[in-house]
Phi, psi and omega in degrees: 000135182265075181271062177214196182309329179300328181299322184259016185301318178296318181288320178301316182296317182291309181296329184290349176295326187235354185221158172281128182238136180224131177251115182286144170271119184248050176231164174091005178240161184259005177204163176295319181300316182294319176298315179300317174303316180298316178297315181294328180289330183259354184273157176290176184298327177222138184203157169268149188225134177230146178205150182229138176061234181297330175298326180289325174295317177294320178299316180299321178294317175303310181299321178293325181280331185221060183299335179286343181260332181272114185272332180212150179224126179236122182243000000 
């Protein structure tokens, strides 16, 4: 199962026409909190966020940690 940037390739291509799109890597950390920290470290000051499966869990953690930065959330 391709649960990485390839999964969102069609959406990324379409959204990139009008918006800056970034797909976070959510591997290489030992906790959801650490993954959320990594996402926040690489994200712009304000951003919309989408996540699926474990990415959704990370997205909820990000939104909980920085609600002032997350403008929209899609799970």
